[in-house]
GUTOR-766181 format. One record per atom (N, C-alpha, C): x, y, z; residue in three letters; atom name. Coordinates in Angstrom, 1 decimal, always signed. Last residue first. Example, Ala and Ser with C-alpha at 12.3 -4.5 7.8 and 13.67 -1.06 7.14 Angstrom:
// GUTOR-766181
{xx->+12.8; yy->-2.2; zz->+7.1; residuo->ser; atomo->N}
{xx->+13.7; yy->-1.1; zz->+7.1; residuo->ser; atomo->CA}
{xx->+12.9; yy->+0.0; zz->+7.9; residuo->ser; atomo->C}
{xx->+13.2; yy->-5.7; zz->+7.8; residuo->ala; atomo->N}
{xx->+12.3; yy->-4.5; zz->+7.8; residuo->ala; atomo->CA}
{xx->+13.2; yy->-3.3; zz->+7.8; residuo->ala; atomo->C}
//
This chain:
// GUTOR-766181
{xx->+106.4; yy->+109.0; zz->+93.0; residuo->leu; atomo->N}
{xx->+105.3; yy->+108.8; zz->+92.0; residuo->leu; atomo->CA}
{xx->+104.2; yy->+109.8; zz->+92.2; residuo->leu; atomo->C}
{xx->+109.5; yy->+110.7; zz->+93.3; residuo->gln; atomo->N}
{xx->+108.3; yy->+110.1; zz->+93.9; residuo->gln; atomo->CA}
{xx->+107.3; yy->+110.0; zz->+92.7; residuo->gln; atomo->C}
{xx->+112.9; yy->+111.1; zz->+94.0; residuo->tyr; atomo->N}
{xx->+111.9; yy->+110.9; zz->+93.0; residuo->tyr; atomo->CA}
{xx->+110.7; yy->+110.3; zz->+93.7; residuo->tyr; atomo->C}
{xx->+114.6; yy->+113.5; zz->+96.0; residuo->arg; atomo->N}
{xx->+114.0; yy->+112.1; zz->+95.9; residuo->arg; atomo->CA}
{xx->+113.0; yy->+112.2; zz->+94.8; residuo->arg; atomo->C}
{xx->+117.5; yy->+115.3; zz->+95.4; residuo->ser; atomo->N}
{xx->+116.1; yy->+115.3; zz->+95.5; residuo->ser; atomo->CA}
{xx->+115.6; yy->+113.8; zz->+95.3; residuo->ser; atomo->C}
{xx->+120.2; yy->+115.7; zz->+95.1; residuo->gly; atomo->N}
{xx->+119.8; yy->+115.1; zz->+96.3; residuo->gly; atomo->CA}
{xx->+118.3; yy->+115.0; zz->+96.5; residuo->gly; atomo->C}
{xx->+121.1; yy->+116.4; zz->+92.7; residuo->met; atomo->N}
{xx->+120.9; yy->+117.5; zz->+93.6; residuo->met; atomo->CA}
{xx->+120.4; yy->+117.0; zz->+95.0; residuo->met; atomo->C}
{xx->+121.2; yy->+114.1; zz->+91.2; residuo->ser; atomo->N}
{xx->+122.5; yy->+114.7; zz->+91.6; residuo->ser; atomo->CA}
{xx->+122.3; yy->+115.9; zz->+92.6; residuo->ser; atomo->C}
{xx->+118.6; yy->+112.2; zz->+92.8; residuo->asp; atomo->N}
{xx->+119.3; yy->+112.7; zz->+91.6; residuo->asp; atomo->CA}
{xx->+120.5; yy->+113.5; zz->+92.1; residuo->asp; atomo->C}
{xx->+118.2; yy->+109.0; zz->+94.3; residuo->asn; atomo->N}
{xx->+118.4; yy->+110.4; zz->+94.5; residuo->asn; atomo->CA}
{xx->+119.0; yy->+111.0; zz->+93.2; residuo->asn; atomo->C}
{xx->+115.7; yy->+106.5; zz->+94.1; residuo->ala; atomo->N}
{xx->+117.1; yy->+107.0; zz->+93.8; residuo->ala; atomo->CA}
{xx->+117.1; yy->+108.5; zz->+94.0; residuo->ala; atomo->C}
{xx->+114.1; yy->+104.0; zz->+96.0; residuo->ser; atomo->N}
{xx->+114.1; yy->+105.3; zz->+95.3; residuo->ser; atomo->CA}
{xx->+115.5; yy->+105.8; zz->+95.1; residuo->ser; atomo->C}
{xx->+113.2; yy->+101.5; zz->+96.9; residuo->tyr; atomo->N}
{xx->+114.5; yy->+101.6; zz->+96.3; residuo->tyr; atomo->CA}
{xx->+114.6; yy->+102.9; zz->+95.5; residuo->tyr; atomo->C}
{xx->+110.8; yy->+102.0; zz->+98.2; residuo->glu; atomo->N}
{xx->+111.8; yy->+101.2; zz->+98.8; residuo->glu; atomo->CA}
{xx->+113.2; yy->+101.4; zz->+98.2; residuo->glu; atomo->C}
{xx->+109.3; yy->+103.5; zz->+96.5; residuo->ala; atomo->N}
{xx->+109.7; yy->+104.1; zz->+97.7; residuo->ala; atomo->CA}
{xx->+110.8; yy->+103.4; zz->+98.4; residuo->ala; atomo->C}
{xx->+109.1; yy->+101.6; zz->+94.5; residuo->phe; atomo->N}
{xx->+109.7; yy->+102.9; zz->+94.2; residuo->phe; atomo->CA}
{xx->+110.2; yy->+103.6; zz->+95.5; residuo->phe; atomo->C}
{xx->+107.7; yy->+99.6; zz->+95.7; residuo->met; atomo->N}
{xx->+109.1; yy->+99.3; zz->+95.3; residuo->met; atomo->CA}
{xx->+109.8; yy->+100.6; zz->+95.0; residuo->met; atomo->C}
{xx->+105.3; yy->+100.9; zz->+96.3; residuo->his; atomo->N}
{xx->+106.0; yy->+100.3; zz->+97.3; residuo->his; atomo->CA}
{xx->+107.5; yy->+100.1; zz->+96.9; residuo->his; atomo->C}
{xx->+104.4; yy->+101.9; zz->+93.7; residuo->arg; atomo->N}
{xx->+104.7; yy->+102.8; zz->+94.8; residuo->arg; atomo->CA}
{xx->+105.5; yy->+102.2; zz->+95.9; residuo->arg; atomo->C}
{xx->+104.2; yy->+99.4; zz->+92.4; residuo->leu; atomo->N}
{xx->+105.1; yy->+100.4; zz->+91.9; residuo->leu; atomo->CA}
{xx->+105.5; yy->+101.4; zz->+93.0; residuo->leu; atomo->C}
{xx->+102.2; yy->+98.3; zz->+94.0; residuo->tyr; atomo->N}
{xx->+103.5; yy->+97.6; zz->+93.8; residuo->tyr; atomo->CA}
{xx->+104.5; yy->+98.7; zz->+93.4; residuo->tyr; atomo->C}
{xx->+100.0; yy->+100.0; zz->+93.5; residuo->asp; atomo->N}
{xx->+100.6; yy->+99.9; zz->+94.9; residuo->asp; atomo->CA}
{xx->+102.0; yy->+99.3; zz->+94.8; residuo->asp; atomo->C}
{xx->+99.4; yy->+99.5; zz->+90.8; residuo->glu; atomo->N}
{xx->+100.0; yy->+100.8; zz->+91.2; residuo->glu; atomo->CA}
{xx->+100.6; yy->+100.8; zz->+92.6; residuo->glu; atomo->C}
{xx->+100.3; yy->+96.3; zz->+89.6; residuo->thr; atomo->N}
{xx->+99.4; yy->+97.2; zz->+90.3; residuo->thr; atomo->CA}
{xx->+100.2; yy->+98.5; zz->+90.6; residuo->thr; atomo->C}
{xx->+101.8; yy->+94.3; zz->+88.6; residuo->lys; atomo->N}
{xx->+101.1; yy->+95.1; zz->+87.6; residuo->lys; atomo->CA}
{xx->+100.2; yy->+96.1; zz->+88.3; residuo->lys; atomo->C}
{xx->+102.7; yy->+92.7; zz->+90.7; residuo->gly; atomo->N}
{xx->+103.7; yy->+93.5; zz->+90.0; residuo->gly; atomo->CA}
{xx->+103.1; yy->+94.5; zz->+88.9; residuo->gly; atomo->C}
{xx->+100.7; yy->+91.1; zz->+91.4; residuo->ile; atomo->N}
{xx->+100.9; yy->+92.3; zz->+92.2; residuo->ile; atomo->CA}
{xx->+101.9; yy->+93.2; zz->+91.5; residuo->ile; atomo->C}
{xx->+101.0; yy->+88.9; zz->+89.6; residuo->ala; atomo->N}
{xx->+99.9; yy->+89.8; zz->+89.5; residuo->ala; atomo->CA}
{xx->+100.1; yy->+91.1; zz->+90.2; residuo->ala; atomo->C}
{xx->+104.5; yy->+88.7; zz->+88.6; residuo->leu; atomo->N}
{xx->+103.3; yy->+88.3; zz->+89.3; residuo->leu; atomo->CA}
{xx->+102.2; yy->+89.3; zz->+89.2; residuo->leu; atomo->C}
{xx->+106.9; yy->+89.8; zz->+87.7; residuo->asp; atomo->N}
{xx->+106.1; yy->+89.0; zz->+86.8; residuo->asp; atomo->CA}
{xx->+104.8; yy->+88.5; zz->+87.4; residuo->asp; atomo->C}
{xx->+108.0; yy->+91.1; zz->+89.9; residuo->asp; atomo->N}
{xx->+107.7; yy->+91.9; zz->+88.7; residuo->asp; atomo->CA}
{xx->+106.8; yy->+91.1; zz->+87.8; residuo->asp; atomo->C}
{xx->+108.7; yy->+89.7; zz->+92.2; residuo->phe; atomo->N}
{xx->+107.3; yy->+90.1; zz->+92.0; residuo->phe; atomo->CA}
{xx->+107.0; yy->+90.8; zz->+90.7; residuo->phe; atomo->C}
{xx->+111.4; yy->+89.0; zz->+92.2; residuo->leu; atomo->N}
{xx->+110.4; yy->+88.0; zz->+92.6; residuo->leu; atomo->CA}
{xx->+109.0; yy->+88.4; zz->+92.2; residuo->leu; atomo->C}
{xx->+112.7; yy->+91.3; zz->+91.6; residuo->ala; atomo->N}
{xx->+112.7; yy->+90.2; zz->+90.6; residuo->ala; atomo->CA}
{xx->+111.7; yy->+89.1; zz->+90.9; residuo->ala; atomo->C}
{xx->+112.4; yy->+92.8; zz->+94.0; residuo->arg; atomo->N}
{xx->+111.7; yy->+93.2; zz->+92.7; residuo->arg; atomo->CA}
{xx->+111.6; yy->+92.1; zz->+91.7; residuo->arg; atomo->C}
{xx->+113.7; yy->+92.6; zz->+96.3; residuo->ser; atomo->N}
{xx->+112.8; yy->+91.5; zz->+95.9; residuo->ser; atomo->CA}
{xx->+112.0; yy->+91.8; zz->+94.7; residuo->ser; atomo->C}
{xx->+116.6; yy->+93.0; zz->+97.8; residuo->asp; atomo->N}
{xx->+115.9; yy->+93.6; zz->+96.7; residuo->asp; atomo->CA}
{xx->+115.0; yy->+92.5; zz->+96.1; residuo->asp; atomo->C}
{xx->+116.6; yy->+92.4; zz->+101.3; residuo->met; atomo->N}
{xx->+117.0; yy->+92.0; zz->+100.0; residuo->met; atomo->CA}
{xx->+116.1; yy->+92.7; zz->+99.0; residuo->met; atomo->C}
{xx->+115.7; yy->+93.3; zz->+103.8; residuo->gly; atomo->N}
{xx->+117.0; yy->+92.6; zz->+103.7; residuo->gly; atomo->CA}
{xx->+117.5; yy->+92.2; zz->+102.4; residuo->gly; atomo->C}
{xx->+113.3; yy->+94.3; zz->+104.1; residuo->lys; atomo->N}
{xx->+114.3; yy->+95.3; zz->+103.8; residuo->lys; atomo->CA}
{xx->+115.7; yy->+94.7; zz->+103.6; residuo->lys; atomo->C}
{xx->+110.3; yy->+92.7; zz->+103.2; residuo->thr; atomo->N}
{xx->+111.6; yy->+92.7; zz->+103.8; residuo->thr; atomo->CA}
{xx->+112.5; yy->+93.9; zz->+103.3; residuo->thr; atomo->C}
{xx->+107.8; yy->+92.5; zz->+102.0; residuo->phe; atomo->N}
{xx->+108.0; yy->+93.6; zz->+102.9; residuo->phe; atomo->CA}
{xx->+109.4; yy->+93.7; zz->+103.5; residuo->phe; atomo->C}
{xx->+108.1; yy->+90.3; zz->+100.3; residuo->tyr; atomo->N}
{xx->+107.6; yy->+91.6; zz->+99.8; residuo->tyr; atomo->CA}
{xx->+108.0; yy->+92.7; zz->+100.7; residuo->tyr; atomo->C}
{xx->+108.9; yy->+88.2; zz->+102.0; residuo->ala; atomo->N}
{xx->+109.8; yy->+88.6; zz->+100.9; residuo->ala; atomo->CA}
{xx->+109.4; yy->+90.0; zz->+100.3; residuo->ala; atomo->C}
{xx->+106.7; yy->+88.1; zz->+103.7; residuo->gly; atomo->N}
{xx->+108.0; yy->+88.4; zz->+104.2; residuo->gly; atomo->CA}
{xx->+108.9; yy->+88.9; zz->+103.1; residuo->gly; atomo->C}
{xx->+104.7; yy->+87.2; zz->+101.8; residuo->leu; atomo->N}
{xx->+104.6; yy->+88.5; zz->+102.5; residuo->leu; atomo->CA}
{xx->+105.9; yy->+89.0; zz->+103.1; residuo->leu; atomo->C}
{xx->+105.9; yy->+84.7; zz->+101.2; residuo->met; atomo->N}
{xx->+105.6; yy->+85.8; zz->+100.1; residuo->met; atomo->CA}
{xx->+105.5; yy->+87.1; zz->+100.8; residuo->met; atomo->C}
{xx->+105.8; yy->+83.4; zz->+103.6; residuo->his; atomo->N}
{xx->+107.1; yy->+83.7; zz->+103.0; residuo->his; atomo->CA}
{xx->+107.0; yy->+84.8; zz->+101.9; residuo->his; atomo->C}
{xx->+103.0; yy->+83.3; zz->+103.9; residuo->ala; atomo->N}
{xx->+103.8; yy->+84.0; zz->+104.9; residuo->ala; atomo->CA}
{xx->+105.2; yy->+84.3; zz->+104.3; residuo->ala; atomo->C}
{xx->+102.4; yy->+81.7; zz->+101.7; residuo->asn; atomo->N}
{xx->+101.9; yy->+83.0; zz->+101.8; residuo->asn; atomo->CA}
{xx->+102.7; yy->+83.9; zz->+102.8; residuo->asn; atomo->C}
{xx->+103.7; yy->+79.3; zz->+102.5; residuo->val; atomo->N}
{xx->+104.1; yy->+80.0; zz->+101.3; residuo->val; atomo->CA}
{xx->+103.6; yy->+81.4; zz->+101.3; residuo->val; atomo->C}
{xx->+102.2; yy->+78.7; zz->+104.8; residuo->ser; atomo->N}
{xx->+103.7; yy->+79.0; zz->+104.9; residuo->ser; atomo->CA}
{xx->+104.2; yy->+79.8; zz->+103.7; residuo->ser; atomo->C}
{xx->+99.7; yy->+78.2; zz->+103.7; residuo->lys; atomo->N}
{xx->+99.9; yy->+79.2; zz->+104.7; residuo->lys; atomo->CA}
{xx->+101.3; yy->+79.6; zz->+104.8; residuo->lys; atomo->C}
{xx->+99.0; yy->+76.3; zz->+101.7; residuo->gly; atomo->N}
{xx->+99.9; yy->+77.3; zz->+101.4; residuo->gly; atomo->CA}
{xx->+100.0; yy->+78.4; zz->+102.4; residuo->gly; atomo->C}
{xx->+97.5; yy->+74.1; zz->+102.4; residuo->phe; atomo->N}
{xx->+96.8; yy->+75.1; zz->+101.5; residuo->phe; atomo->CA}
{xx->+97.7; yy->+76.3; zz->+101.4; residuo->phe; atomo->C}
{xx->+98.2; yy->+72.0; zz->+104.1; residuo->arg; atomo->N}
{xx->+98.6; yy->+71.9; zz->+102.8; residuo->arg; atomo->CA}
{xx->+98.0; yy->+72.9; zz->+101.8; residuo->arg; atomo->C}
{xx->+95.3; yy->+72.0; zz->+106.3; residuo->arg; atomo->N}
{xx->+96.7; yy->+71.6; zz->+106.0; residuo->arg; atomo->CA}
{xx->+96.9; yy->+71.6; zz->+104.5; residuo->arg; atomo->C}
{xx->+93.0; yy->+74.8; zz->+105.8; residuo->pro; atomo->N}
{xx->+93.4; yy->+73.4; zz->+106.1; residuo->pro; atomo->CA}
{xx->+94.9; yy->+73.1; zz->+105.8; residuo->pro; atomo->C}
{xx->+93.5; yy->+78.1; zz->+107.2; residuo->arg; atomo->N}
{xx->+93.3; yy->+77.2; zz->+106.0; residuo->arg; atomo->CA}
{xx->+93.6; yy->+75.8; zz->+106.5; residuo->arg; atomo->C}
{xx->+93.3; yy->+81.4; zz->+108.2; residuo->thr; atomo->N}
{xx->+93.1; yy->+80.0; zz->+108.6; residuo->thr; atomo->CA}
{xx->+92.8; yy->+79.2; zz->+107.3; residuo->thr; atomo->C}
{xx->+94.9; yy->+84.1; zz->+109.0; residuo->val; atomo->N}
{xx->+94.7; yy->+83.3; zz->+107.8; residuo->val; atomo->CA}
{xx->+94.6; yy->+81.9; zz->+108.3; residuo->val; atomo->C}
{xx->+94.1; yy->+87.1; zz->+110.4; residuo->cys; atomo->N}
{xx->+94.2; yy->+85.7; zz->+110.7; residuo->cys; atomo->CA}
{xx->+93.9; yy->+84.9; zz->+109.5; residuo->cys; atomo->C}
{xx->+95.6; yy->+90.2; zz->+111.0; residuo->val; atomo->N}
{xx->+95.0; yy->+89.3; zz->+110.0; residuo->val; atomo->CA}
{xx->+95.2; yy->+87.9; zz->+110.4; residuo->val; atomo->C}
{xx->+95.3; yy->+93.3; zz->+112.4; residuo->phe; atomo->N}
{xx->+95.6; yy->+91.9; zz->+112.7; residuo->phe; atomo->CA}
{xx->+94.8; yy->+91.0; zz->+111.7; residuo->phe; atomo->C}
{xx->+94.3; yy->+95.8; zz->+111.6; residuo->ser; atomo->N}
{xx->+95.7; yy->+95.4; zz->+111.2; residuo->ser; atomo->CA}
{xx->+96.1; yy->+94.0; zz->+111.6; residuo->ser; atomo->C}
{xx->+92.0; yy->+97.2; zz->+111.8; residuo->asp; atomo->N}
{xx->+91.9; yy->+95.9; zz->+111.3; residuo->asp; atomo->CA}
{xx->+93.3; yy->+95.3; zz->+111.0; residuo->asp; atomo->C}
{xx->+92.6; yy->+99.8; zz->+112.3; residuo->glu; atomo->N}
{xx->+92.2; yy->+99.0; zz->+113.4; residuo->glu; atomo->CA}
{xx->+92.1; yy->+97.6; zz->+113.1; residuo->glu; atomo->C}
{xx->+95.6; yy->+100.3; zz->+110.2; residuo->thr; atomo->N}
{xx->+94.2; yy->+100.5; zz->+110.6; residuo->thr; atomo->CA}
{xx->+93.9; yy->+99.7; zz->+111.8; residuo->thr; atomo->C}
{xx->+98.2; yy->+99.7; zz->+109.5; residuo->gly; atomo->N}
{xx->+98.0; yy->+101.0; zz->+110.1; residuo->gly; atomo->CA}
{xx->+96.5; yy->+101.3; zz->+110.4; residuo->gly; atomo->C}
{xx->+97.3; yy->+97.6; zz->+106.9; residuo->ile; atomo->N}
{xx->+98.4; yy->+98.1; zz->+107.7; residuo->ile; atomo->CA}
{xx->+98.0; yy->+99.5; zz->+108.2; residuo->ile; atomo->C}
{xx->+95.3; yy->+96.8; zz->+105.2; residuo->lys; atomo->N}
{xx->+95.0; yy->+96.7; zz->+106.6; residuo->lys; atomo->CA}
{xx->+96.1; yy->+97.3; zz->+107.5; residuo->lys; atomo->C}
{xx->+96.4; yy->+96.9; zz->+102.6; residuo->glu; atomo->N}
{xx->+95.3; yy->+97.8; zz->+102.9; residuo->glu; atomo->CA}
{xx->+95.0; yy->+97.9; zz->+104.4; residuo->glu; atomo->C}
{xx->+98.2; yy->+94.8; zz->+102.7; residuo->ser; atomo->N}
{xx->+98.7; yy->+96.2; zz->+102.7; residuo->ser; atomo->CA}
{xx->+97.6; yy->+97.2; zz->+103.1; residuo->ser; atomo->C}
{xx->+96.5; yy->+92.6; zz->+102.4; residuo->val; atomo->N}
{xx->+97.1; yy->+92.8; zz->+103.6; residuo->val; atomo->CA}
{xx->+97.7; yy->+94.3; zz->+103.8; residuo->val; atomo->C}
{xx->+95.7; yy->+93.0; zz->+99.7; residuo->lys; atomo->N}
{xx->+94.7; yy->+93.0; zz->+100.7; residuo->lys; atomo->CA}
{xx->+95.3; yy->+93.2; zz->+102.1; residuo->lys; atomo->C}
{xx->+98.2; yy->+92.9; zz->+98.4; residuo->gln; atomo->N}
{xx->+97.4; yy->+94.1; zz->+98.4; residuo->gln; atomo->CA}
{xx->+96.4; yy->+94.2; zz->+99.5; residuo->gln; atomo->C}
{xx->+98.9; yy->+90.3; zz->+99.0; residuo->ile; atomo->N}
{xx->+99.7; yy->+91.3; zz->+99.4; residuo->ile; atomo->CA}
{xx->+99.0; yy->+92.6; zz->+99.5; residuo->ile; atomo->C}
{xx->+97.1; yy->+88.8; zz->+97.5; residuo->leu; atomo->N}
{xx->+97.0; yy->+88.8; zz->+99.0; residuo->leu; atomo->CA}
{xx->+97.8; yy->+89.9; zz->+99.6; residuo->leu; atomo->C}
{xx->+98.1; yy->+88.8; zz->+95.0; residuo->met; atomo->N}
{xx->+97.2; yy->+89.8; zz->+95.3; residuo->met; atomo->CA}
{xx->+96.8; yy->+89.8; zz->+96.8; residuo->met; atomo->C}
{xx->+99.6; yy->+86.5; zz->+94.8; residuo->ser; atomo->N}
{xx->+100.3; yy->+87.7; zz->+95.2; residuo->ser; atomo->CA}
{xx->+99.3; yy->+88.8; zz->+95.5; residuo->ser; atomo->C}
{xx->+99.3; yy->+83.9; zz->+94.1; residuo->lys; atomo->N}
{xx->+98.4; yy->+84.4; zz->+95.1; residuo->lys; atomo->CA}
{xx->+98.9; yy->+85.8; zz->+95.6; residuo->lys; atomo->C}
{xx->+99.8; yy->+81.8; zz->+91.5; residuo->asp; atomo->N}
{xx->+100.0; yy->+83.2; zz->+91.9; residuo->asp; atomo->CA}
{xx->+98.9; yy->+83.7; zz->+92.9; residuo->asp; atomo->C}
{xx->+100.9; yy->+78.6; zz->+91.9; residuo->val; atomo->N}
{xx->+99.7; yy->+79.4; zz->+91.8; residuo->val; atomo->CA}
{xx->+100.0; yy->+80.8; zz->+92.4; residuo->val; atomo->C}
{xx->+103.0; yy->+76.5; zz->+90.1; residuo->phe; atomo->N}
{xx->+103.0; yy->+77.6; zz->+91.1; residuo->phe; atomo->CA}
{xx->+101.7; yy->+78.4; zz->+90.8; residuo->phe; atomo->C}
{xx->+105.0; yy->+74.0; zz->+89.0; residuo->ile; atomo->N}
{xx->+103.6; yy->+74.3; zz->+89.4; residuo->ile; atomo->CA}
{xx->+103.5; yy->+75.3; zz->+90.5; residuo->ile; atomo->C}
{xx->+107.7; yy->+74.4; zz->+88.9; residuo->arg; atomo->N}
{xx->+107.0; yy->+74.2; zz->+87.7; residuo->arg; atomo->CA}
{xx->+105.5; yy->+74.5; zz->+87.9; residuo->arg; atomo->C}
{xx->+109.0; yy->+76.9; zz->+91.1; residuo->asn; atomo->N}
{xx->+108.6; yy->+75.5; zz->+90.8; residuo->asn; atomo->CA}
{xx->+107.8; yy->+75.5; zz->+89.5; residuo->asn; atomo->C}
{xx->+109.6; yy->+79.4; zz->+91.8; residuo->ser; atomo->N}
{xx->+110.3; yy->+78.9; zz->+90.6; residuo->ser; atomo->CA}
{xx->+109.9; yy->+77.4; zz->+90.3; residuo->ser; atomo->C}
{xx->+108.3; yy->+79.8; zz->+94.2; residuo->ser; atomo->N}
{xx->+107.8; yy->+80.4; zz->+93.0; residuo->ser; atomo->CA}
{xx->+108.5; yy->+80.0; zz->+91.7; residuo->ser; atomo->C}
{xx->+110.0; yy->+78.4; zz->+96.0; residuo->thr; atomo->N}
{xx->+108.6; yy->+78.0; zz->+95.8; residuo->thr; atomo->CA}
{xx->+108.1; yy->+78.5; zz->+94.5; residuo->thr; atomo->C}
{xx->+112.3; yy->+79.9; zz->+96.0; residuo->lys; atomo->N}
{xx->+112.3; yy->+78.4; zz->+95.7; residuo->lys; atomo->CA}
{xx->+111.0; yy->+77.9; zz->+95.3; residuo->lys; atomo->C}
{xx->+111.4; yy->+82.4; zz->+96.7; residuo->gln; atomo->N}
{xx->+112.0; yy->+82.2; zz->+95.4; residuo->gln; atomo->CA}
{xx->+112.0; yy->+80.7; zz->+95.0; residuo->gln; atomo->C}
{xx->+110.6; yy->+81.9; zz->+99.4; residuo->phe; atomo->N}
{xx->+109.6; yy->+82.2; zz->+98.4; residuo->phe; atomo->CA}
{xx->+110.1; yy->+82.0; zz->+97.0; residuo->phe; atomo->C}
{xx->+113.2; yy->+81.5; zz->+100.5; residuo->leu; atomo->N}
{xx->+112.2; yy->+80.5; zz->+100.5; residuo->leu; atomo->CA}
{xx->+111.1; yy->+80.7; zz->+99.5; residuo->leu; atomo->C}
{xx->+114.4; yy->+84.0; zz->+100.0; residuo->ile; atomo->N}
{xx->+115.0; yy->+82.8; zz->+99.4; residuo->ile; atomo->CA}
{xx->+114.0; yy->+81.7; zz->+99.4; residuo->ile; atomo->C}
{xx->+112.7; yy->+85.7; zz->+101.4; residuo->ser; atomo->N}
{xx->+112.9; yy->+85.9; zz->+100.0; residuo->ser; atomo->CA}
{xx->+113.4; yy->+84.6; zz->+99.3; residuo->ser; atomo->C}
{xx->+113.0; yy->+84.9; zz->+104.0; residuo->ser; atomo->N}
{xx->+111.7; yy->+84.7; zz->+103.4; residuo->ser; atomo->CA}
{xx->+111.8; yy->+84.8; zz->+101.9; residuo->ser; atomo->C}
{xx->+115.8; yy->+85.5; zz->+104.3; residuo->thr; atomo->N}
{xx->+115.4; yy->+84.2; zz->+104.5; residuo->thr; atomo->CA}
{xx->+114.0; yy->+84.0; zz->+103.7; residuo->thr; atomo->C}
{xx->+117.0; yy->+88.0; zz->+104.4; residuo->asn; atomo->N}
{xx->+116.7; yy->+87.5; zz->+103.1; residuo->asn; atomo->CA}
{xx->+116.1; yy->+86.1; zz->+103.1; residuo->asn; atomo->C}
{xx->+115.5; yy->+90.2; zz->+106.8; residuo->thr; atomo->N}
{xx->+116.5; yy->+89.2; zz->+106.4; residuo->thr; atomo->CA}
{xx->+116.2; yy->+88.7; zz->+105.0; residuo->thr; atomo->C}
{xx->+113.4; yy->+91.8; zz->+107.3; residuo->asn; atomo->N}
{xx->+114.7; yy->+92.4; zz->+107.3; residuo->asn; atomo->CA}
{xx->+115.8; yy->+91.4; zz->+107.2; residuo->asn; atomo->C}
{xx->+111.3; yy->+89.6; zz->+109.3; residuo->leu; atomo->N}
{xx->+111.5; yy->+90.5; zz->+108.2; residuo->leu; atomo->CA}
{xx->+112.9; yy->+91.1; zz->+108.4; residuo->leu; atomo->C}
{xx->+112.1; yy->+86.2; zz->+110.2; residuo->tyr; atomo->N}
{xx->+111.7; yy->+87.5; zz->+110.5; residuo->tyr; atomo->CA}
{xx->+111.9; yy->+88.4; zz->+109.3; residuo->tyr; atomo->C}
{xx->+111.3; yy->+82.9; zz->+111.1; residuo->tyr; atomo->N}
{xx->+111.8; yy->+83.8; zz->+110.0; residuo->tyr; atomo->CA}
{xx->+111.3; yy->+85.2; zz->+110.3; residuo->tyr; atomo->C}
{xx->+112.3; yy->+80.5; zz->+113.4; residuo->met; atomo->N}
{xx->+111.3; yy->+81.5; zz->+113.1; residuo->met; atomo->CA}
{xx->+112.0; yy->+82.5; zz->+112.1; residuo->met; atomo->C}
//
């Protein structure tokens, strides 16, 4: 079983996304993110065999993991061009200035 806060999902998603044939389904991240913290927070993804359920799970794990900087995986995908992505990655890897203030969007 693969868990968040490790680099396993990131490594597996990186292998998949670097294939010659890759379909960008990264906007699923935005749909799932909208459900976090709501009454609809349980998401069931049902698909026939070979429709990418594991790839999507690895993509979500890579996006939300704290175990690895995953910006390089998502910068060129559709999710990388959304404001939610910038907010997520900026909050994740925000820098402090010399006075200790946090930068925010």
